[in-house]
C-alpha positions as a Markdown table, in Angstrom:
| # | Residue | x | y | z |
|---|---|---|---|---|
| 1 | Met | 149.5 | 175.9 | 68.2 |
| 2 | Thr | 149.3 | 178.4 | 65.4 |
| 3 | Glu | 146.6 | 178.4 | 62.8 |
| 4 | Arg | 149.0 | 177.3 | 60.2 |
| 5 | Ser | 150.1 | 174.3 | 62.2 |
| 6 | Arg | 146.5 | 173.4 | 62.8 |
| 7 | Asn | 145.7 | 173.5 | 59.0 |
| 8 | Ile | 148.7 | 171.3 | 58.2 |
| 9 | Ala | 147.6 | 168.8 | 60.8 |
| 10 | Val | 144.1 | 168.7 | 59.4 |
| 11 | Gly | 145.4 | 168.2 | 55.9 |
| 12 | Leu | 147.7 | 165.4 | 56.9 |
| 13 | Thr | 144.8 | 163.7 | 58.7 |
| 14 | Ala | 142.6 | 163.9 | 55.6 |
| 15 | Ile | 145.4 | 162.5 | 53.5 |
| 16 | Val | 145.9 | 159.6 | 55.8 |
| 17 | Ala | 142.1 | 159.0 | 55.9 |
| 18 | Leu | 142.0 | 158.9 | 52.1 |
| 19 | Cys | 144.9 | 156.6 | 51.9 |
| 20 | Gly | 143.3 | 154.2 | 54.4 |
| 21 | Leu | 140.0 | 154.3 | 52.5 |
| 22 | Ala | 141.9 | 153.5 | 49.3 |
| 23 | Val | 143.6 | 150.6 | 51.0 |
| 24 | Ile | 140.2 | 149.3 | 52.3 |
| 25 | Val | 138.6 | 149.6 | 48.9 |
| 26 | Val | 141.4 | 147.7 | 47.2 |
| 27 | Leu | 141.3 | 145.0 | 49.9 |
| 28 | Phe | 137.5 | 144.5 | 49.2 |
| 29 | Gly | 138.2 | 144.3 | 45.4 |
| 30 | Tyr | 136.5 | 147.6 | 44.4 |
| 31 | Val | 138.3 | 149.6 | 41.8 |
| 32 | Pro | 136.8 | 152.8 | 40.4 |
| 33 | Asp | 135.7 | 152.7 | 36.8 |
| 34 | Leu | 138.2 | 155.2 | 35.7 |
| 35 | Leu | 141.1 | 153.2 | 37.2 |
| 36 | Glu | 139.7 | 149.8 | 36.2 |
| 37 | Arg | 141.2 | 148.4 | 33.0 |
| 38 | Gly | 140.6 | 145.1 | 31.3 |
| 39 | Tyr | 139.0 | 143.4 | 28.3 |
| 40 | Val | 135.4 | 142.9 | 27.2 |
| 41 | Val | 133.5 | 139.5 | 27.3 |
| 42 | Thr | 130.0 | 139.3 | 25.9 |
| 43 | Val | 127.5 | 136.8 | 27.5 |
| 44 | Gln | 124.3 | 135.8 | 25.9 |
| 45 | Met | 121.5 | 134.5 | 28.1 |
| 46 | Lys | 117.7 | 133.9 | 28.0 |
| 47 | Asp | 116.9 | 136.6 | 30.6 |
| 48 | Ala | 118.8 | 139.0 | 32.8 |
| 49 | Ser | 117.5 | 137.6 | 36.1 |
| 50 | Gly | 118.0 | 140.9 | 37.8 |
| 51 | Leu | 121.5 | 141.8 | 36.4 |
| 52 | Thr | 122.1 | 145.5 | 36.1 |
| 53 | Glu | 125.1 | 147.7 | 35.2 |
| 54 | Gly | 127.6 | 147.4 | 38.0 |
| 55 | Ser | 126.8 | 143.8 | 38.9 |
| 56 | Arg | 130.0 | 141.9 | 39.8 |
| 57 | Val | 131.6 | 139.1 | 37.8 |
| 58 | Arg | 133.3 | 136.2 | 39.7 |
| 59 | Leu | 135.6 | 133.4 | 38.7 |
| 60 | Ser | 135.6 | 130.5 | 41.2 |
| 61 | Gly | 134.2 | 132.8 | 43.8 |
| 62 | Ile | 136.7 | 135.7 | 43.2 |
| 63 | Asp | 135.7 | 139.1 | 41.9 |
| 64 | Ile | 137.3 | 139.6 | 38.5 |
| 65 | Gly | 135.2 | 142.4 | 36.9 |
| 66 | Arg | 131.8 | 144.0 | 36.5 |
| 67 | Val | 128.8 | 144.2 | 34.2 |
| 68 | Thr | 129.1 | 147.3 | 32.1 |
| 69 | Arg | 125.9 | 147.0 | 30.1 |
| 70 | Val | 122.7 | 144.8 | 29.9 |
| 71 | Ala | 120.5 | 145.0 | 26.8 |
| 72 | Leu | 118.1 | 143.0 | 24.7 |
| 73 | Arg | 119.5 | 141.2 | 21.7 |
| 74 | Pro | 118.6 | 142.7 | 18.3 |
| 75 | Leu | 115.4 | 141.3 | 16.8 |
| 76 | Pro | 114.6 | 138.7 | 15.7 |
| 77 | Glu | 117.1 | 137.1 | 18.1 |
| 78 | Pro | 115.5 | 136.3 | 21.6 |
| 79 | Gly | 117.2 | 136.8 | 24.9 |
| 80 | Val | 119.6 | 139.2 | 26.6 |
| 81 | Arg | 123.2 | 140.3 | 26.0 |
| 82 | Ala | 125.4 | 141.4 | 28.8 |
| 83 | Met | 128.8 | 143.2 | 28.4 |
| 84 | Leu | 131.4 | 142.2 | 31.0 |
| 85 | Met | 134.6 | 144.1 | 31.9 |
| 86 | Ile | 137.2 | 141.6 | 33.0 |
| 87 | Arg | 140.5 | 142.5 | 34.7 |
| 88 | Glu | 143.6 | 142.4 | 32.5 |
| 89 | Asp | 145.4 | 140.0 | 34.8 |
| 90 | Val | 142.7 | 137.4 | 34.7 |
| 91 | Arg | 142.3 | 135.0 | 31.9 |
| 92 | Ile | 139.1 | 132.8 | 31.6 |
| 93 | Pro | 139.1 | 129.4 | 30.0 |
| 94 | Ala | 136.8 | 129.2 | 27.0 |
| 95 | Ala | 135.2 | 126.0 | 28.4 |
| 96 | Ala | 134.1 | 127.7 | 31.7 |
| 97 | Ala | 130.4 | 127.4 | 32.5 |
| 98 | Val | 128.6 | 130.7 | 32.9 |
| 99 | Ala | 125.7 | 131.2 | 35.3 |
| 100 | Ile | 123.8 | 134.0 | 37.0 |
| 101 | Asp | 124.2 | 133.8 | 40.7 |
| 102 | Ala | 121.1 | 135.2 | 42.3 |
| 103 | Pro | 121.1 | 135.0 | 46.2 |
| 104 | Met | 118.1 | 133.3 | 47.7 |
| 105 | Leu | 117.8 | 135.7 | 50.7 |
| 106 | Gly | 118.3 | 139.0 | 48.8 |
| 107 | Gly | 121.2 | 140.9 | 47.4 |
| 108 | Ser | 122.4 | 141.8 | 44.0 |
| 109 | Pro | 122.8 | 139.0 | 41.4 |
| 110 | Ser | 126.2 | 138.4 | 39.8 |
| 111 | Ile | 127.7 | 136.5 | 36.9 |
| 112 | Ser | 129.8 | 133.5 | 37.8 |
| 113 | Phe | 132.4 | 131.6 | 35.7 |
| 114 | Asp | 132.8 | 128.0 | 36.9 |
| 115 | Val | 135.9 | 125.9 | 35.8 |
| 116 | Ser | 135.4 | 123.0 | 38.2 |
| 117 | Ser | 134.1 | 120.7 | 35.4 |
| 118 | Val | 136.7 | 121.8 | 32.8 |
| 119 | Pro | 139.2 | 119.1 | 32.0 |
| 120 | Pro | 142.9 | 120.0 | 32.5 |
| 121 | Gln | 143.8 | 119.7 | 28.9 |
| 122 | Arg | 141.3 | 122.5 | 28.0 |
| 123 | Met | 142.3 | 124.9 | 30.7 |
| 124 | Ala | 144.9 | 126.4 | 28.3 |
| 125 | Asp | 142.2 | 127.3 | 25.8 |
| 126 | Leu | 141.4 | 130.9 | 26.9 |
| 127 | Leu | 139.0 | 133.5 | 25.8 |
| 128 | Pro | 140.4 | 136.2 | 23.6 |
| 129 | Thr | 141.1 | 139.6 | 25.1 |
| 130 | Asp | 140.4 | 141.8 | 22.0 |
| 131 | Gly | 136.7 | 142.2 | 22.9 |
| 132 | Ser | 135.5 | 139.5 | 20.5 |
| 133 | Ala | 134.9 | 136.9 | 23.2 |
| 134 | Met | 131.4 | 135.7 | 23.4 |
| 135 | Val | 130.0 | 133.0 | 25.6 |
| 136 | Gln | 126.6 | 131.5 | 26.2 |
| 137 | Ala | 125.2 | 131.1 | 29.7 |
| 138 | Gln | 124.5 | 127.4 | 29.8 |
| 139 | Ala | 123.9 | 126.7 | 33.5 |
| 140 | Ser | 122.1 | 128.6 | 36.2 |
| 141 | Ser | 123.1 | 129.2 | 39.8 |
| 142 | Leu | 122.0 | 127.1 | 42.7 |
| 143 | Ala | 119.2 | 129.5 | 43.4 |
| 144 | Gly | 118.3 | 129.5 | 39.8 |
| 145 | Glu | 118.4 | 125.7 | 39.6 |
| 146 | Phe | 116.3 | 125.6 | 42.8 |
| 147 | Ala | 113.8 | 128.0 | 41.3 |
| 148 | Ser | 113.8 | 126.0 | 38.0 |
| 149 | Glu | 113.1 | 122.8 | 39.9 |
| 150 | Ile | 110.3 | 124.4 | 41.8 |
| 151 | Gln | 108.9 | 125.7 | 38.6 |
| 152 | Lys | 109.1 | 122.2 | 37.1 |
| 153 | Ala | 107.5 | 120.7 | 40.2 |
| 154 | Ile | 104.6 | 123.1 | 40.2 |
| 155 | Ser | 104.2 | 123.2 | 36.4 |
| 156 | Gly | 102.4 | 119.9 | 36.4 |
| 157 | Pro | 99.9 | 120.7 | 39.1 |
| 158 | Ala | 99.6 | 124.2 | 37.7 |
| 159 | Asn | 98.7 | 122.8 | 34.3 |
| 160 | Arg | 96.2 | 120.5 | 35.9 |
| 161 | Phe | 94.8 | 123.4 | 37.9 |
| 162 | Asp | 94.5 | 125.4 | 34.6 |
| 163 | Lys | 92.6 | 122.5 | 33.0 |
| 164 | Leu | 90.4 | 122.2 | 36.1 |
| 165 | Ala | 89.8 | 125.9 | 36.0 |
| 166 | Glu | 88.9 | 125.6 | 32.3 |
| 167 | Gln | 86.5 | 122.7 | 33.1 |
| 168 | Leu | 85.0 | 124.7 | 36.0 |
| 169 | Glu | 84.5 | 127.6 | 33.6 |
| 170 | Val | 82.8 | 125.4 | 31.0 |
| 171 | Leu | 80.7 | 123.8 | 33.8 |
| 172 | Ser | 79.8 | 127.2 | 35.2 |
| 173 | Lys | 78.6 | 128.3 | 31.7 |
| 174 | Glu | 76.5 | 125.1 | 31.4 |
| 175 | Trp | 75.1 | 125.7 | 34.9 |
| 176 | Val | 74.3 | 129.3 | 34.0 |
| 177 | Ala | 72.4 | 128.0 | 31.0 |
| 178 | Val | 70.6 | 125.5 | 33.2 |
| 179 | Ala | 69.8 | 128.2 | 35.7 |
| 180 | Arg | 68.4 | 130.3 | 32.9 |
| 181 | Asn | 66.2 | 127.5 | 31.7 |
| 182 | Ile | 65.0 | 126.8 | 35.2 |
| 183 | Asn | 64.2 | 130.5 | 35.6 |
| 184 | Lys | 62.2 | 130.4 | 32.4 |
| 185 | Met | 60.4 | 127.3 | 33.6 |
| 186 | Val | 59.4 | 129.0 | 36.9 |
| 187 | Glu | 58.9 | 132.6 | 35.9 |
| 188 | Glu | 55.4 | 134.0 | 36.1 |
| 189 | Arg | 53.4 | 134.2 | 32.9 |
| 190 | Asp | 49.9 | 135.5 | 32.0 |
| 191 | Leu | 47.5 | 132.6 | 31.5 |
| 192 | Ala | 45.5 | 134.6 | 29.0 |
| 193 | Ala | 48.7 | 135.0 | 26.9 |
| 194 | Val | 49.4 | 131.2 | 27.2 |
| 195 | Asp | 45.8 | 130.3 | 26.2 |
| 196 | Ala | 46.1 | 132.7 | 23.2 |
| 197 | Gly | 49.4 | 131.0 | 22.1 |
| 198 | Gln | 51.4 | 134.2 | 22.7 |
| 199 | Ala | 53.5 | 132.5 | 25.4 |
| 200 | Thr | 54.5 | 129.0 | 26.2 |
| 201 | Ala | 53.3 | 127.2 | 29.3 |
| 202 | Asn | 55.8 | 126.4 | 32.1 |
| 203 | Val | 55.8 | 124.9 | 35.6 |
| 204 | Thr | 54.4 | 128.0 | 37.1 |
| 205 | Thr | 51.4 | 128.1 | 34.7 |
| 206 | Val | 50.8 | 124.4 | 35.4 |
| 207 | Leu | 50.8 | 125.0 | 39.2 |
| 208 | Val | 48.5 | 128.0 | 38.8 |
| 209 | Arg | 46.0 | 125.9 | 36.7 |
| 210 | Ala | 46.2 | 123.1 | 39.2 |
| 211 | Asp | 45.5 | 125.5 | 42.0 |
| 212 | Gln | 42.5 | 126.9 | 40.2 |
| 213 | Arg | 41.2 | 123.4 | 39.6 |
| 214 | Leu | 41.7 | 122.5 | 43.2 |
| 215 | Arg | 39.8 | 125.6 | 44.3 |
| 216 | Glu | 37.0 | 124.7 | 41.8 |
| 217 | Met | 36.9 | 121.1 | 43.2 |
| 218 | Gln | 36.8 | 122.5 | 46.7 |
| 219 | Ala | 33.9 | 124.7 | 45.8 |
| 220 | Thr | 32.1 | 121.8 | 44.2 |
| 221 | Val | 32.7 | 119.6 | 47.2 |
| 222 | Asp | 31.5 | 122.4 | 49.5 |
| 223 | Gly | 28.3 | 122.8 | 47.3 |
| 224 | Leu | 27.7 | 119.0 | 47.4 |
| 225 | Asn | 28.2 | 118.9 | 51.2 |
| 226 | Lys | 25.8 | 121.8 | 51.6 |
| 227 | Leu | 23.3 | 120.1 | 49.3 |
| 228 | Ile | 23.5 | 116.8 | 51.0 |
| 229 | Asn | 23.2 | 118.3 | 54.4 |
| 230 | Asp | 20.1 | 120.4 | 53.4 |
| 231 | Pro | 17.1 | 119.4 | 55.5 |
| 232 | Gln | 14.6 | 120.5 | 52.9 |
| 233 | Leu | 16.3 | 118.2 | 50.4 |
| 234 | His | 16.0 | 115.3 | 52.7 |
| 235 | Ala | 12.3 | 116.1 | 53.2 |
| 236 | Asp | 11.7 | 116.4 | 49.5 |
| 237 | Ile | 13.5 | 113.1 | 48.9 |
| 238 | Lys | 11.3 | 111.3 | 51.5 |
| 239 | Ala | 8.1 | 112.8 | 50.0 |
| 240 | Thr | 9.2 | 111.8 | 46.5 |
| 241 | Ala | 10.0 | 108.3 | 47.7 |
| 242 | Ala | 6.5 | 108.0 | 49.4 |
| 243 | Ser | 4.8 | 109.3 | 46.3 |
| 244 | Ala | 6.7 | 106.8 | 44.2 |
| 245 | Ala | 5.7 | 104.0 | 46.5 |
| 246 | Lys | 2.0 | 105.0 | 46.3 |
| 247 | Ala | 2.3 | 105.3 | 42.5 |
| 248 | Thr | 4.0 | 101.8 | 42.4 |
| 249 | Glu | 1.1 | 100.4 | 44.3 |
| 250 | Lys | -1.4 | 101.9 | 42.0 |
| 251 | Ile | 0.5 | 100.7 | 39.0 |
| 252 | Asp | 0.6 | 97.2 | 40.4 |
| 253 | Ala | -3.2 | 97.3 | 41.0 |
| 254 | Ala | -3.8 | 98.5 | 37.4 |
| 255 | Val | -1.5 | 95.8 | 36.0 |
| 256 | Gly | -3.4 | 93.2 | 38.0 |
| 257 | Gln | -6.7 | 94.4 | 36.6 |
| 258 | Val | -5.3 | 94.4 | 33.1 |
| 259 | Gln | -4.0 | 90.9 | 33.5 |
| 260 | Gln | -7.4 | 89.8 | 34.8 |
| 261 | Val | -9.1 | 91.4 | 31.8 |
| 262 | Val | -6.6 | 89.8 | 29.4 |
| 263 | Thr | -7.1 | 86.4 | 31.1 |
| 264 | Asp | -10.9 | 86.7 | 30.8 |
| 265 | Ala | -10.7 | 87.8 | 27.2 |
| 266 | Gly | -8.4 | 84.9 | 26.4 |
| 267 | Arg | -10.8 | 82.5 | 27.9 |
| 268 | Asn | -13.7 | 83.9 | 26.0 |
| 269 | Val | -11.7 | 83.9 | 22.8 |
| 270 | Asp | -10.7 | 80.3 | 23.3 |
| 271 | Thr | -14.4 | 79.4 | 23.8 |
| 272 | Leu | -15.4 | 81.3 | 20.8 |
| 273 | Thr | -12.6 | 79.7 | 18.8 |
| 274 | Lys | -13.7 | 76.2 | 19.8 |
| 275 | Arg | -17.3 | 77.0 | 18.8 |
| 276 | Tyr | -16.2 | 78.3 | 15.4 |
| 277 | Val | -14.0 | 75.3 | 14.9 |
| 278 | Ala | -17.0 | 73.1 | 15.6 |
| 279 | Val | -19.1 | 75.2 | 13.2 |
| 280 | Gly | -16.3 | 74.8 | 10.6 |
| 281 | Asp | -16.3 | 71.1 | 11.0 |
| 282 | Asp | -20.1 | 71.0 | 10.6 |
| 283 | Leu | -19.8 | 73.2 | 7.6 |
| 284 | Ser | -17.1 | 70.9 | 6.1 |
| 285 | Ala | -19.3 | 67.9 | 6.6 |
| 286 | Ala | -22.2 | 69.7 | 5.0 |
| 287 | Ile | -20.0 | 70.6 | 2.1 |
| 288 | Gly | -18.9 | 67.0 | 1.7 |
| 289 | Ser | -22.5 | 65.8 | 1.7 |
| 290 | Leu | -23.4 | 68.5 | -0.8 |
| 291 | Arg | -20.6 | 67.3 | -3.0 |
| 292 | Gln | -21.9 | 63.8 | -2.9 |
| 293 | Thr | -25.4 | 65.0 | -3.7 |
| 294 | Ile | -24.0 | 67.1 | -6.5 |
| 295 | Asp | -22.0 | 64.3 | -7.9 |
| 296 | Ala | -25.1 | 62.1 | -7.7 |
| 297 | Ala | -27.1 | 64.8 | -9.4 |
| 298 | Arg | -24.6 | 65.2 | -12.1 |
| 299 | Thr | -24.6 | 61.6 | -13.0 |
| 300 | Gly | -28.4 | 61.4 | -13.2 |
| 301 | Asp | -30.7 | 62.4 | -16.0 |
| 302 | Gly | -33.1 | 64.5 | -14.2 |
| 303 | Thr | -33.6 | 68.2 | -13.9 |
| 304 | Val | -31.0 | 68.5 | -11.1 |
| 305 | Ala | -28.3 | 66.9 | -13.3 |
| 306 | Arg | -29.2 | 69.3 | -16.0 |
| 307 | Leu | -28.9 | 72.3 | -13.6 |
| 308 | Leu | -25.6 | 71.1 | -12.3 |
| 309 | Asn | -24.2 | 70.5 | -15.8 |
| 310 | Asp | -25.1 | 74.0 | -16.6 |
| 311 | Pro | -21.9 | 76.1 | -16.8 |
| 312 | Ser | -23.6 | 79.2 | -15.5 |
| 313 | Leu | -24.6 | 77.4 | -12.3 |
| 314 | Tyr | -21.0 | 76.4 | -11.8 |
| 315 | Asn | -19.7 | 79.9 | -12.2 |
| 316 | Asn | -22.3 | 81.2 | -9.7 |
| 317 | Leu | -21.2 | 78.7 | -7.1 |
| 318 | Asn | -17.5 | 79.5 | -7.7 |
| 319 | Asp | -18.2 | 83.1 | -7.2 |
| 320 | Ala | -20.1 | 82.3 | -4.0 |
| 321 | Ala | -17.1 | 80.3 | -2.7 |
| 322 | Gln | -14.6 | 83.1 | -3.5 |
| 323 | Arg | -16.8 | 85.5 | -1.6 |
| 324 | Leu | -17.0 | 83.1 | 1.4 |
| 325 | Gly | -13.1 | 83.0 | 1.7 |
| 326 | Pro | -12.6 | 86.7 | 2.5 |
| 327 | Met | -15.5 | 86.6 | 4.9 |
| 328 | Ile | -13.8 | 83.8 | 6.8 |
| 329 | Asp | -10.5 | 85.8 | 6.8 |
| 330 | Glu | -12.4 | 88.8 | 8.2 |
| 331 | Leu | -13.9 | 86.7 | 10.8 |
| 332 | Arg | -10.5 | 85.3 | 11.9 |
| 333 | Leu | -9.1 | 88.9 | 12.1 |
| 334 | Leu | -12.0 | 90.0 | 14.2 |
| 335 | Leu | -11.4 | 87.1 | 16.6 |
| 336 | Glu | -7.7 | 88.0 | 16.9 |
| 337 | Lys | -8.6 | 91.7 | 17.5 |
| 338 | Trp | -11.0 | 90.7 | 20.2 |
| 339 | Lys | -8.4 | 88.5 | 21.8 |
| 340 | Lys | -5.7 | 91.3 | 21.8 |
| 341 | Glu | -8.1 | 94.1 | 22.9 |
| 342 | Gly | -9.5 | 92.0 | 25.7 |
| 343 | Met | -13.2 | 92.4 | 24.7 |
| 344 | Lys | -15.4 | 90.2 | 26.7 |
| 345 | Val | -17.7 | 88.1 | 24.5 |
| 346 | Asn | -20.7 | 86.4 | 26.0 |
| 347 | Leu | -22.2 | 83.5 | 24.1 |
């Protein structure tokens, strides 16, 4: 085979391959952008859900176009706006439901038009082909619905979990404050600063003071034990007790002697008192006799009556009687003194 024949055969083979590729592409519904013709439909949705330029558009499961552009809606309008290129030979009912079909196990999402729920009388109402058609994505795909249901199912527990997390955060803050207060209560502090009022007392200072007092009490108990068990102290106590016993005996003897002296003095004073009482009785009788004599003398006419009726004699006797009263009082005091001092009087 000549070189020319070989080149012709290669060219024919390439042409046949290209034709076969074109047939396969047409069979799978792919048409190059330059060859694809149709009209524009605008779809407004809340979010793109993975749609990009080139994503396919399907009607009842059949590929009818592609997404040419996905962009945000102009502010302040929320959401996304997608531009669809629909084939010229396909007309879409205006009541068709629009959804984003996102595969659950991977793959590129697509926009799907569903006319299964459109009543027959509305099937003739079609979207315009002049590019002014605009629809709103009302329903989501099965995967989107499943994801929405999952989102709704977990939204309640998620909200409760968020509230629990907030409560745990508040509780943790409170526990942090409690821990700080406990740390302040147990931190070490200088006792001198606490005594001077420069720092407040806490549990640690109380425990330190209690430990000091316990050590002081232990030292005191040790000192008492040492003092109690001292043999010299025991000997001194015994000697002191013996001396006290001897002193008590001496005191008892002295008290007995004093009681004997007082008893004897009382007896002597009683005897002296009785004798003075007898003397007083005799003196009283003598005074009575003297009064009778004086009365008799006064009533007479002799010299005695004259003397007795003399005022100067009466005054002298009155003076003598007044002097006798203090003498008797002094004598009584002397007797009482003798009785108290225990002087023995021998008569």
